[in-house]
PyMOL Python script that loads the backbone (N, CA, C, O; Angstrom):
from pymol import cmd

cmd.read_pdbstr("""\
ATOM      1  N   MET A   1      16.907  28.047 -52.780  1.00  0.00           N
ATOM      2  CA  MET A   1      16.940  27.867 -51.319  1.00  0.00           C
ATOM      3  C   MET A   1      15.444  28.019 -50.836  1.00  0.00           C
ATOM      4  O   MET A   1      14.887  29.100 -51.025  1.00  0.00           O
ATOM      5  N   SER A   2      14.844  27.097 -50.289  1.00  0.00           N
ATOM      6  CA  SER A   2      13.406  27.249 -49.719  1.00  0.00           C
ATOM      7  C   SER A   2      13.558  27.056 -48.213  1.00  0.00           C
ATOM      8  O   SER A   2      14.469  26.364 -47.759  1.00  0.00           O
ATOM      9  N   VAL A   3      12.709  27.636 -47.484  1.00  0.00           N
ATOM     10  CA  VAL A   3      12.571  27.658 -45.963  1.00  0.00           C
ATOM     11  C   VAL A   3      11.511  26.653 -45.731  1.00  0.00           C
ATOM     12  O   VAL A   3      10.417  26.710 -46.293  1.00  0.00           O
ATOM     13  N   PHE A   4      11.859  25.717 -44.881  1.00  0.00           N
ATOM     14  CA  PHE A   4      10.798  24.688 -44.517  1.00  0.00           C
ATOM     15  C   PHE A   4      10.097  25.239 -43.271  1.00  0.00           C
ATOM     16  O   PHE A   4      10.726  25.505 -42.247  1.00  0.00           O
ATOM     17  N   ILE A   5       8.700  25.409 -43.398  1.00  0.00           N
ATOM     18  CA  ILE A   5       7.846  25.788 -42.387  1.00  0.00           C
ATOM     19  C   ILE A   5       6.888  24.741 -42.137  1.00  0.00           C
ATOM     20  O   ILE A   5       6.103  24.476 -43.048  1.00  0.00           O
ATOM     21  N   PRO A   6       6.819  24.090 -41.033  1.00  0.00           N
ATOM     22  CA  PRO A   6       5.913  22.961 -40.792  1.00  0.00           C
ATOM     23  C   PRO A   6       4.468  23.467 -40.758  1.00  0.00           C
ATOM     24  O   PRO A   6       4.163  24.574 -40.313  1.00  0.00           O
ATOM     25  N   MET A   7       3.608  22.590 -41.253  1.00  0.00           N
ATOM     26  CA  MET A   7       2.142  23.010 -41.298  1.00  0.00           C
ATOM     27  C   MET A   7       1.596  23.028 -39.660  1.00  0.00           C
ATOM     28  O   MET A   7       0.559  23.638 -39.399  1.00  0.00           O
ATOM     29  N   THR A   8       2.181  22.489 -38.836  1.00  0.00           N
ATOM     30  CA  THR A   8       1.714  22.507 -37.467  1.00  0.00           C
ATOM     31  C   THR A   8       2.550  23.435 -36.627  1.00  0.00           C
ATOM     32  O   THR A   8       3.083  23.105 -35.568  1.00  0.00           O
ATOM     33  N   LEU A   9       2.619  24.612 -37.180  1.00  0.00           N
ATOM     34  CA  LEU A   9       3.360  25.744 -36.522  1.00  0.00           C
ATOM     35  C   LEU A   9       2.691  26.176 -35.151  1.00  0.00           C
ATOM     36  O   LEU A   9       1.638  26.813 -35.139  1.00  0.00           O
ATOM     37  N   GLY A  10       3.322  25.817 -34.058  1.00  0.00           N
ATOM     38  CA  GLY A  10       2.583  26.251 -32.743  1.00  0.00           C
ATOM     39  C   GLY A  10       1.807  25.105 -32.257  1.00  0.00           C
ATOM     40  O   GLY A  10       1.300  25.205 -31.139  1.00  0.00           O
ATOM     41  N   ALA A  11       1.648  24.079 -32.907  1.00  0.00           N
ATOM     42  CA  ALA A  11       0.837  22.851 -32.504  1.00  0.00           C
ATOM     43  C   ALA A  11       1.917  21.769 -31.906  1.00  0.00           C
ATOM     44  O   ALA A  11       3.082  21.739 -32.302  1.00  0.00           O
ATOM     45  N   VAL A  12       1.418  20.924 -30.951  1.00  0.00           N
ATOM     46  CA  VAL A  12       2.116  19.880 -30.356  1.00  0.00           C
ATOM     47  C   VAL A  12       1.968  18.719 -31.175  1.00  0.00           C
ATOM     48  O   VAL A  12       0.827  18.344 -31.447  1.00  0.00           O
ATOM     49  N   ALA A  13       2.928  18.120 -31.591  1.00  0.00           N
ATOM     50  CA  ALA A  13       2.936  16.783 -32.279  1.00  0.00           C
ATOM     51  C   ALA A  13       2.614  15.588 -31.352  1.00  0.00           C
ATOM     52  O   ALA A  13       3.011  15.578 -30.187  1.00  0.00           O
ATOM     53  N   PRO A  14       1.926  14.631 -31.859  1.00  0.00           N
ATOM     54  CA  PRO A  14       1.736  13.341 -31.086  1.00  0.00           C
ATOM     55  C   PRO A  14       2.961  12.809 -30.337  1.00  0.00           C
ATOM     56  O   PRO A  14       2.934  12.456 -29.158  1.00  0.00           O
ATOM     57  N   VAL A  15       4.025  12.785 -31.124  1.00  0.00           N
ATOM     58  CA  VAL A  15       5.248  12.135 -30.629  1.00  0.00           C
ATOM     59  C   VAL A  15       5.674  12.936 -29.430  1.00  0.00           C
ATOM     60  O   VAL A  15       6.086  12.351 -28.428  1.00  0.00           O
ATOM     61  N   SER A  16       5.586  14.372 -29.488  1.00  0.00           N
ATOM     62  CA  SER A  16       5.882  15.133 -28.462  1.00  0.00           C
ATOM     63  C   SER A  16       5.255  14.941 -27.151  1.00  0.00           C
ATOM     64  O   SER A  16       5.811  14.984 -26.053  1.00  0.00           O
ATOM     65  N   LEU A  17       3.867  14.695 -27.451  1.00  0.00           N
ATOM     66  CA  LEU A  17       2.843  14.432 -26.214  1.00  0.00           C
ATOM     67  C   LEU A  17       3.349  13.018 -25.572  1.00  0.00           C
ATOM     68  O   LEU A  17       3.379  12.881 -24.349  1.00  0.00           O
ATOM     69  N   ILE A  18       3.687  12.120 -26.336  1.00  0.00           N
ATOM     70  CA  ILE A  18       4.153  10.856 -25.754  1.00  0.00           C
ATOM     71  C   ILE A  18       5.484  10.920 -25.082  1.00  0.00           C
ATOM     72  O   ILE A  18       5.747  10.136 -24.170  1.00  0.00           O
ATOM     73  N   ILE A  19       6.347  11.833 -25.497  1.00  0.00           N
ATOM     74  CA  ILE A  19       7.611  12.127 -24.831  1.00  0.00           C
ATOM     75  C   ILE A  19       7.465  12.793 -23.497  1.00  0.00           C
ATOM     76  O   ILE A  19       8.091  12.499 -22.479  1.00  0.00           O
ATOM     77  N   ILE A  20       6.533  13.754 -23.638  1.00  0.00           N
ATOM     78  CA  ILE A  20       6.188  14.573 -22.273  1.00  0.00           C
ATOM     79  C   ILE A  20       5.548  13.636 -21.294  1.00  0.00           C
ATOM     80  O   ILE A  20       5.896  13.671 -20.114  1.00  0.00           O
ATOM     81  N   ALA A  21       4.657  12.821 -21.705  1.00  0.00           N
ATOM     82  CA  ALA A  21       3.920  11.869 -20.852  1.00  0.00           C
ATOM     83  C   ALA A  21       5.030  10.941 -20.187  1.00  0.00           C
ATOM     84  O   ALA A  21       5.074  10.774 -18.968  1.00  0.00           O
ATOM     85  N   ALA A  22       5.892  10.372 -21.042  1.00  0.00           N
ATOM     86  CA  ALA A  22       6.860   9.442 -20.505  1.00  0.00           C
ATOM     87  C   ALA A  22       7.766  10.075 -19.450  1.00  0.00           C
ATOM     88  O   ALA A  22       8.148   9.394 -18.498  1.00  0.00           O
ATOM     89  N   VAL A  23       8.114  11.327 -19.582  1.00  0.00           N
ATOM     90  CA  VAL A  23       9.069  12.080 -18.811  1.00  0.00           C
ATOM     91  C   VAL A  23       8.199  12.388 -17.438  1.00  0.00           C
ATOM     92  O   VAL A  23       8.725  12.332 -16.326  1.00  0.00           O
ATOM     93  N   ALA A  24       6.901  12.697 -17.630  1.00  0.00           N
ATOM     94  CA  ALA A  24       6.104  13.047 -16.410  1.00  0.00           C
ATOM     95  C   ALA A  24       5.850  11.746 -15.557  1.00  0.00           C
ATOM     96  O   ALA A  24       5.772  11.791 -14.329  1.00  0.00           O
ATOM     97  N   LEU A  25       5.729  10.616 -16.268  1.00  0.00           N
ATOM     98  CA  LEU A  25       5.503   9.273 -15.501  1.00  0.00           C
ATOM     99  C   LEU A  25       6.879   9.013 -14.750  1.00  0.00           C
ATOM    100  O   LEU A  25       6.864   8.683 -13.564  1.00  0.00           O
ATOM    101  N   LEU A  26       8.020   9.159 -15.419  1.00  0.00           N
ATOM    102  CA  LEU A  26       9.198   8.988 -14.761  1.00  0.00           C
ATOM    103  C   LEU A  26       9.513   9.844 -13.541  1.00  0.00           C
ATOM    104  O   LEU A  26      10.136   9.421 -12.567  1.00  0.00           O
ATOM    105  N   ILE A  27       9.013  11.138 -13.676  1.00  0.00           N
ATOM    106  CA  ILE A  27       9.373  12.056 -12.647  1.00  0.00           C
ATOM    107  C   ILE A  27       8.407  11.785 -11.389  1.00  0.00           C
ATOM    108  O   ILE A  27       8.823  11.592 -10.246  1.00  0.00           O
ATOM    109  N   PHE A  28       7.050  11.798 -11.772  1.00  0.00           N
ATOM    110  CA  PHE A  28       6.084  11.733 -10.640  1.00  0.00           C
ATOM    111  C   PHE A  28       5.624  10.304 -10.206  1.00  0.00           C
ATOM    112  O   PHE A  28       5.043  10.116  -9.137  1.00  0.00           O
ATOM    113  N   GLY A  29       5.908   9.334 -11.069  1.00  0.00           N
ATOM    114  CA  GLY A  29       5.546   7.945 -10.709  1.00  0.00           C
ATOM    115  C   GLY A  29       4.061   7.628 -11.092  1.00  0.00           C
ATOM    116  O   GLY A  29       3.230   8.514 -11.289  1.00  0.00           O
ATOM    117  N   PRO A  30       3.801   6.301 -11.181  1.00  0.00           N
ATOM    118  CA  PRO A  30       2.335   6.034 -11.549  1.00  0.00           C
ATOM    119  C   PRO A  30       1.356   6.257 -10.501  1.00  0.00           C
ATOM    120  O   PRO A  30       0.158   6.266 -10.783  1.00  0.00           O
ATOM    121  N   THR A  31       1.765   6.438  -9.318  1.00  0.00           N
ATOM    122  CA  THR A  31       0.685   6.704  -8.171  1.00  0.00           C
ATOM    123  C   THR A  31       0.309   8.188  -8.160  1.00  0.00           C
ATOM    124  O   THR A  31      -0.857   8.558  -8.029  1.00  0.00           O
ATOM    125  N   LYS A  32       1.339   9.019  -8.302  1.00  0.00           N
ATOM    126  CA  LYS A  32       1.201  10.545  -8.130  1.00  0.00           C
ATOM    127  C   LYS A  32       0.568  11.103  -9.374  1.00  0.00           C
ATOM    128  O   LYS A  32      -0.189  12.066  -9.252  1.00  0.00           O
ATOM    129  N   LEU A  33       0.825  10.552 -10.649  1.00  0.00           N
ATOM    130  CA  LEU A  33       0.439  11.048 -11.801  1.00  0.00           C
ATOM    131  C   LEU A  33      -1.071  11.311 -11.930  1.00  0.00           C
ATOM    132  O   LEU A  33      -1.441  12.414 -12.331  1.00  0.00           O
ATOM    133  N   PRO A  34      -1.983  10.337 -11.605  1.00  0.00           N
ATOM    134  CA  PRO A  34      -3.448  10.602 -11.625  1.00  0.00           C
ATOM    135  C   PRO A  34      -3.941  11.635 -10.636  1.00  0.00           C
ATOM    136  O   PRO A  34      -4.853  12.389 -10.975  1.00  0.00           O
ATOM    137  N   GLN A  35      -3.408  11.717  -9.462  1.00  0.00           N
ATOM    138  CA  GLN A  35      -3.580  12.827  -8.482  1.00  0.00           C
ATOM    139  C   GLN A  35      -3.237  14.052  -8.979  1.00  0.00           C
ATOM    140  O   GLN A  35      -4.011  14.979  -8.739  1.00  0.00           O
ATOM    141  N   LEU A  36      -2.119  14.297  -9.702  1.00  0.00           N
ATOM    142  CA  LEU A  36      -1.563  15.442 -10.217  1.00  0.00           C
ATOM    143  C   LEU A  36      -2.456  15.848 -11.467  1.00  0.00           C
ATOM    144  O   LEU A  36      -2.672  17.047 -11.642  1.00  0.00           O
ATOM    145  N   GLY A  37      -2.921  15.025 -12.240  1.00  0.00           N
ATOM    146  CA  GLY A  37      -3.835  15.336 -13.425  1.00  0.00           C
ATOM    147  C   GLY A  37      -5.213  15.930 -12.769  1.00  0.00           C
ATOM    148  O   GLY A  37      -5.694  17.002 -13.136  1.00  0.00           O
ATOM    149  N   ARG A  38      -5.787  15.105 -11.756  1.00  0.00           N
ATOM    150  CA  ARG A  38      -7.049  15.660 -11.142  1.00  0.00           C
ATOM    151  C   ARG A  38      -6.950  16.938 -10.543  1.00  0.00           C
ATOM    152  O   ARG A  38      -7.872  17.744 -10.673  1.00  0.00           O
ATOM    153  N   SER A  39      -5.939  17.207  -9.905  1.00  0.00           N
ATOM    154  CA  SER A  39      -5.644  18.443  -9.234  1.00  0.00           C
ATOM    155  C   SER A  39      -5.555  19.610 -10.431  1.00  0.00           C
ATOM    156  O   SER A  39      -6.188  20.660 -10.322  1.00  0.00           O
ATOM    157  N   VAL A  40      -4.857  19.370 -11.375  1.00  0.00           N
ATOM    158  CA  VAL A  40      -4.702  20.412 -12.457  1.00  0.00           C
ATOM    159  C   VAL A  40      -6.124  20.554 -13.208  1.00  0.00           C
ATOM    160  O   VAL A  40      -6.539  21.634 -13.626  1.00  0.00           O
ATOM    161  N   GLY A  41      -6.753  19.449 -13.316  1.00  0.00           N
ATOM    162  CA  GLY A  41      -8.229  19.573 -14.032  1.00  0.00           C
ATOM    163  C   GLY A  41      -9.121  20.417 -13.143  1.00  0.00           C
ATOM    164  O   GLY A  41      -9.820  21.273 -13.685  1.00  0.00           O
ATOM    165  N   THR A  42      -9.163  20.254 -11.812  1.00  0.00           N
ATOM    166  CA  THR A  42     -10.086  21.002 -10.957  1.00  0.00           C
ATOM    167  C   THR A  42      -9.564  22.501 -10.827  1.00  0.00           C
ATOM    168  O   THR A  42     -10.342  23.446 -10.690  1.00  0.00           O
ATOM    169  N   THR A  43      -8.239  22.631 -10.880  1.00  0.00           N
ATOM    170  CA  THR A  43      -7.816  24.024 -10.864  1.00  0.00           C
ATOM    171  C   THR A  43      -8.233  24.722 -12.150  1.00  0.00           C
ATOM    172  O   THR A  43      -8.636  25.884 -12.089  1.00  0.00           O
ATOM    173  N   VAL A  44      -8.163  24.111 -13.251  1.00  0.00           N
ATOM    174  CA  VAL A  44      -8.607  24.707 -14.563  1.00  0.00           C
ATOM    175  C   VAL A  44     -10.066  25.046 -14.517  1.00  0.00           C
ATOM    176  O   VAL A  44     -10.522  26.103 -14.954  1.00  0.00           O
ATOM    177  N   LYS A  45     -10.789  24.071 -13.953  1.00  0.00           N
ATOM    178  CA  LYS A  45     -12.191  24.170 -13.965  1.00  0.00           C
ATOM    179  C   LYS A  45     -12.654  25.375 -13.094  1.00  0.00           C
ATOM    180  O   LYS A  45     -13.485  26.181 -13.511  1.00  0.00           O
ATOM    181  N   GLU A  46     -12.113  25.453 -11.945  1.00  0.00           N
ATOM    182  CA  GLU A  46     -12.314  26.652 -11.011  1.00  0.00           C
ATOM    183  C   GLU A  46     -11.929  27.963 -11.630  1.00  0.00           C
ATOM    184  O   GLU A  46     -12.659  28.944 -11.488  1.00  0.00           O
ATOM    185  N   PHE A  47     -10.792  28.020 -12.324  1.00  0.00           N
ATOM    186  CA  PHE A  47     -10.321  29.199 -13.003  1.00  0.00           C
ATOM    187  C   PHE A  47     -11.318  29.651 -13.893  1.00  0.00           C
ATOM    188  O   PHE A  47     -11.692  30.823 -13.858  1.00  0.00           O
ATOM    189  N   LYS A  48     -11.857  28.702 -14.814  1.00  0.00           N
ATOM    190  CA  LYS A  48     -12.836  29.119 -15.715  1.00  0.00           C
ATOM    191  C   LYS A  48     -13.989  29.531 -15.298  1.00  0.00           C
ATOM    192  O   LYS A  48     -14.560  30.407 -15.948  1.00  0.00           O
ATOM    193  N   GLU A  49     -14.630  28.954 -14.038  1.00  0.00           N
ATOM    194  CA  GLU A  49     -15.771  29.251 -13.526  1.00  0.00           C
ATOM    195  C   GLU A  49     -15.663  30.750 -12.849  1.00  0.00           C
ATOM    196  O   GLU A  49     -16.607  31.538 -12.901  1.00  0.00           O
ATOM    197  N   GLY A  50     -14.411  31.059 -12.209  1.00  0.00           N
ATOM    198  CA  GLY A  50     -14.219  32.253 -11.695  1.00  0.00           C
ATOM    199  C   GLY A  50     -14.158  33.348 -12.834  1.00  0.00           C
ATOM    200  O   GLY A  50     -14.704  34.449 -12.762  1.00  0.00           O
ATOM    201  N   PHE A  51     -13.502  32.937 -13.766  1.00  0.00           N
ATOM    202  CA  PHE A  51     -13.395  33.971 -14.973  1.00  0.00           C
ATOM    203  C   PHE A  51     -14.768  34.262 -15.543  1.00  0.00           C
ATOM    204  O   PHE A  51     -15.065  35.427 -15.808  1.00  0.00           O
ATOM    205  N   ASN A  52     -15.665  33.223 -15.757  1.00  0.00           N
ATOM    206  CA  ASN A  52     -16.862  33.503 -16.233  1.00  0.00           C
ATOM    207  C   ASN A  52     -17.748  34.233 -15.236  1.00  0.00           C
ATOM    208  O   ASN A  52     -18.619  35.003 -15.642  1.00  0.00           O
ATOM    209  N   GLY A  53     -17.570  34.034 -14.078  1.00  0.00           N
ATOM    210  CA  GLY A  53     -18.406  34.648 -12.881  1.00  0.00           C
ATOM    211  C   GLY A  53     -18.085  36.082 -12.947  1.00  0.00           C
ATOM    212  O   GLY A  53     -18.970  36.891 -12.665  1.00  0.00           O
ATOM    213  N   LEU A  54     -16.917  36.481 -13.287  1.00  0.00           N
ATOM    214  CA  LEU A  54     -16.524  37.875 -13.126  1.00  0.00           C
ATOM    215  C   LEU A  54     -17.415  38.793 -14.131  1.00  0.00           C
ATOM    216  O   LEU A  54     -17.855  39.874 -13.738  1.00  0.00           O
ATOM    217  N   GLY A  55     -17.630  38.369 -15.294  1.00  0.00           N
ATOM    218  CA  GLY A  55     -18.295  39.025 -16.363  1.00  0.00           C
ATOM    219  C   GLY A  55     -19.778  39.065 -15.923  1.00  0.00           C
ATOM    220  O   GLY A  55     -20.448  40.057 -16.210  1.00  0.00           O
ATOM    221  N   GLU A  56     -20.322  38.031 -15.238  1.00  0.00           N
ATOM    222  CA  GLU A  56     -21.791  38.024 -14.809  1.00  0.00           C
ATOM    223  C   GLU A  56     -21.956  38.955 -13.765  1.00  0.00           C
ATOM    224  O   GLU A  56     -22.945  39.686 -13.821  1.00  0.00           O
ATOM    225  N   ASP A  57     -21.105  39.073 -12.741  1.00  0.00           N
ATOM    226  CA  ASP A  57     -21.172  39.906 -11.722  1.00  0.00           C
ATOM    227  C   ASP A  57     -21.274  41.340 -12.106  1.00  0.00           C
ATOM    228  O   ASP A  57     -22.172  42.050 -11.653  1.00  0.00           O
ATOM    229  N   SER A  58     -20.373  41.777 -12.931  1.00  0.00           N
ATOM    230  CA  SER A  58     -20.215  43.106 -13.567  1.00  0.00           C
ATOM    231  C   SER A  58     -21.598  43.531 -14.301  1.00  0.00           C
ATOM    232  O   SER A  58     -22.094  44.654 -14.205  1.00  0.00           O
ATOM    233  N   THR A  59     -22.100  42.544 -14.990  1.00  0.00           N
ATOM    234  CA  THR A  59     -23.357  42.849 -15.863  1.00  0.00           C
ATOM    235  C   THR A  59     -24.518  43.016 -14.815  1.00  0.00           C
ATOM    236  O   THR A  59     -25.390  43.864 -15.001  1.00  0.00           O
ATOM    237  N   GLU A  60     -24.520  42.258 -13.795  1.00  0.00           N
ATOM    238  CA  GLU A  60     -25.640  42.393 -12.875  1.00  0.00           C
ATOM    239  C   GLU A  60     -25.579  43.588 -12.185  1.00  0.00           C
ATOM    240  O   GLU A  60     -26.634  44.206 -12.046  1.00  0.00           O
ATOM    241  N   ASP A  61     -24.339  44.137 -11.626  1.00  0.00           N
ATOM    242  CA  ASP A  61     -24.217  45.349 -11.131  1.00  0.00           C
ATOM    243  C   ASP A  61     -24.611  46.491 -12.014  1.00  0.00           C
ATOM    244  O   ASP A  61     -25.230  47.466 -11.590  1.00  0.00           O
ATOM    245  N   ASP A  62     -24.236  46.338 -13.248  1.00  0.00           N
ATOM    246  CA  ASP A  62     -24.622  47.463 -14.248  1.00  0.00           C
ATOM    247  C   ASP A  62     -26.169  47.438 -14.376  1.00  0.00           C
ATOM    248  O   ASP A  62     -26.799  48.495 -14.409  1.00  0.00           O
ATOM    249  N   LYS A  63     -26.734  46.318 -14.443  1.00  0.00           N
ATOM    250  CA  LYS A  63     -28.255  46.273 -14.518  1.00  0.00           C
ATOM    251  C   LYS A  63     -28.850  46.961 -13.276  1.00  0.00           C
ATOM    252  O   LYS A  63     -29.766  47.772 -13.417  1.00  0.00           O
ATOM    253  N   ASP A  64     -28.394  46.683 -12.163  1.00  0.00           N
ATOM    254  CA  ASP A  64     -29.002  47.218 -10.944  1.00  0.00           C
ATOM    255  C   ASP A  64     -28.876  48.615 -11.033  1.00  0.00           C
ATOM    256  O   ASP A  64     -29.884  49.288 -10.818  1.00  0.00           O
ATOM    257  N   LYS A  65     -27.643  49.260 -11.358  1.00  0.00           N
ATOM    258  CA  LYS A  65     -27.451  50.718 -11.436  1.00  0.00           C
ATOM    259  C   LYS A  65     -28.383  51.375 -12.533  1.00  0.00           C
ATOM    260  O   LYS A  65     -28.947  52.450 -12.327  1.00  0.00           O
ATOM    261  N   LYS A  66     -28.509  50.676 -13.691  1.00  0.00           N
ATOM    262  CA  LYS A  66     -29.421  51.116 -14.702  1.00  0.00           C
ATOM    263  C   LYS A  66     -30.924  51.330 -14.323  1.00  0.00           C
ATOM    264  O   LYS A  66     -31.595  52.290 -14.702  1.00  0.00           O
ATOM    265  N   GLU A  67     -31.354  50.335 -13.542  1.00  0.00           N
ATOM    266  CA  GLU A  67     -32.597  50.263 -13.017  1.00  0.00           C
ATOM    267  C   GLU A  67     -32.783  51.279 -11.993  1.00  0.00           C
ATOM    268  O   GLU A  67     -33.813  51.953 -11.975  1.00  0.00           O
ATOM    269  N   GLU A  68     -31.841  51.436 -11.130  1.00  0.00           N
ATOM    270  CA  GLU A  68     -31.887  52.740 -10.147  1.00  0.00           C
ATOM    271  C   GLU A  68     -32.012  54.019 -10.856  1.00  0.00           C
ATOM    272  O   GLU A  68     -32.892  54.834 -10.578  1.00  0.00           O
ATOM    273  N   VAL A  69     -31.116  54.198 -11.788  1.00  0.00           N
ATOM    274  CA  VAL A  69     -31.152  55.477 -12.550  1.00  0.00           C
ATOM    275  C   VAL A  69     -32.585  55.637 -13.207  1.00  0.00           C
ATOM    276  O   VAL A  69     -33.166  56.720 -13.148  1.00  0.00           O
ATOM    277  N   VAL A  70     -33.100  54.619 -13.787  1.00  0.00           N
ATOM    278  CA  VAL A  70     -34.398  54.797 -14.421  1.00  0.00           C
ATOM    279  C   VAL A  70     -35.451  55.106 -13.379  1.00  0.00           C
ATOM    280  O   VAL A  70     -36.325  55.928 -13.654  1.00  0.00           O
ATOM    281  N   LYS A  71     -35.429  54.537 -12.270  1.00  0.00           N
ATOM    282  CA  LYS A  71     -36.419  54.671 -11.216  1.00  0.00           C
ATOM    283  C   LYS A  71     -36.243  56.267 -10.766  1.00  0.00           C
ATOM    284  O   LYS A  71     -37.244  56.951 -10.555  1.00  0.00           O
ATOM    285  N   ILE A  72     -35.054  56.746 -10.648  1.00  0.00           N
ATOM    286  CA  ILE A  72     -34.888  58.053 -10.099  1.00  0.00           C
ATOM    287  C   ILE A  72     -35.384  59.118 -11.206  1.00  0.00           C
ATOM    288  O   ILE A  72     -35.942  60.172 -10.902  1.00  0.00           O
ATOM    289  N   GLN A  73     -35.134  58.748 -12.404  1.00  0.00           N
ATOM    290  CA  GLN A  73     -35.579  59.722 -13.676  1.00  0.00           C
ATOM    291  C   GLN A  73     -37.082  59.711 -13.653  1.00  0.00           C
ATOM    292  O   GLN A  73     -37.736  60.749 -13.760  1.00  0.00           O
ATOM    293  N   THR A  74     -37.657  58.436 -13.500  1.00  0.00           N
ATOM    294  CA  THR A  74     -39.175  58.523 -13.572  1.00  0.00           C
ATOM    295  C   THR A  74     -39.810  59.177 -12.387  1.00  0.00           C
ATOM    296  O   THR A  74     -40.875  59.783 -12.509  1.00  0.00           O
ATOM    297  N   LYS A  75     -39.175  59.071 -11.222  1.00  0.00           N
ATOM    298  CA  LYS A  75     -39.752  59.761 -10.079  1.00  0.00           C
ATOM    299  C   LYS A  75     -39.567  61.248 -10.261  1.00  0.00           C
ATOM    300  O   LYS A  75     -40.465  61.998  -9.880  1.00  0.00           O
ATOM    301  N   LYS A  76     -38.521  61.710 -10.790  1.00  0.00           N
ATOM    302  CA  LYS A  76     -38.257  63.090 -11.045  1.00  0.00           C
ATOM    303  C   LYS A  76     -39.405  63.578 -12.130  1.00  0.00           C
ATOM    304  O   LYS A  76     -40.015  64.627 -11.919  1.00  0.00           O
ATOM    305  N   GLU A  77     -39.648  62.854 -13.183  1.00  0.00           N
ATOM    306  CA  GLU A  77     -40.558  63.251 -14.178  1.00  0.00           C
ATOM    307  C   GLU A  77     -42.059  63.237 -13.601  1.00  0.00           C
ATOM    308  O   GLU A  77     -42.906  64.036 -13.998  1.00  0.00           O
ATOM    309  N   ASP A  78     -42.283  62.356 -12.727  1.00  0.00           N
ATOM    310  CA  ASP A  78     -43.590  62.313 -12.178  1.00  0.00           C
ATOM    311  C   ASP A  78     -43.849  63.558 -11.143  1.00  0.00           C
ATOM    312  O   ASP A  78     -44.982  63.986 -10.922  1.00  0.00           O
ATOM    313  N   GLU A  79     -42.763  64.045 -10.585  1.00  0.00           N
ATOM    314  CA  GLU A  79     -42.843  65.153  -9.616  1.00  0.00           C
ATOM    315  C   GLU A  79     -42.981  66.492 -10.495  1.00  0.00           C
ATOM    316  O   GLU A  79     -43.640  67.465 -10.128  1.00  0.00           O
ATOM    317  N   THR A  80     -42.294  66.414 -11.666  1.00  0.00           N
ATOM    318  CA  THR A  80     -42.510  67.693 -12.552  1.00  0.00           C
ATOM    319  C   THR A  80     -43.747  67.663 -13.071  1.00  0.00           C
ATOM    320  O   THR A  80     -44.287  68.763 -13.194  1.00  0.00           O
ATOM    321  N   VAL A  81     -44.435  66.581 -13.459  1.00  0.00           N
ATOM    322  CA  VAL A  81     -45.811  66.579 -14.009  1.00  0.00           C
ATOM    323  C   VAL A  81     -46.828  66.865 -13.018  1.00  0.00           C
ATOM    324  O   VAL A  81     -47.828  67.467 -13.409  1.00  0.00           O
ATOM    325  N   GLN A  82     -46.733  66.511 -11.725  1.00  0.00           N
ATOM    326  CA  GLN A  82     -47.536  66.855 -10.589  1.00  0.00           C
ATOM    327  C   GLN A  82     -47.600  68.267 -10.432  1.00  0.00           C
ATOM    328  O   GLN A  82     -48.681  68.768 -10.121  1.00  0.00           O
ATOM    329  N   LYS A  83     -46.421  69.103 -10.632  1.00  0.00           N
ATOM    330  CA  LYS A  83     -46.406  70.503 -10.423  1.00  0.00           C
ATOM    331  C   LYS A  83     -46.918  71.226 -11.400  1.00  0.00           C
ATOM    332  O   LYS A  83     -46.949  72.454 -11.309  1.00  0.00           O
TER     333      LYS A  83
END
""", "prot")
cmd.dss("prot")
cmd.show_as("cartoon", "prot")
cmd.util.cbc("prot")
cmd.orient("prot")
């Protein structure tokens, strides 16, 4: 008794994509489907840009904080050397 495990476990087969596209065409119609695709595409693009922007903002803030700490430390060292 063997268990059949498909090689495309978790992947979408081409036949499934065709069925999904046909159902979407029936539900939304040929005029609304391109608009829906465009809006989904722009939403995904904005999400990716926003997600990538979050990492950049935090690193810039960290760099600013580190530079400020270094300036304060060097200022204190200069004051101790002058004394």
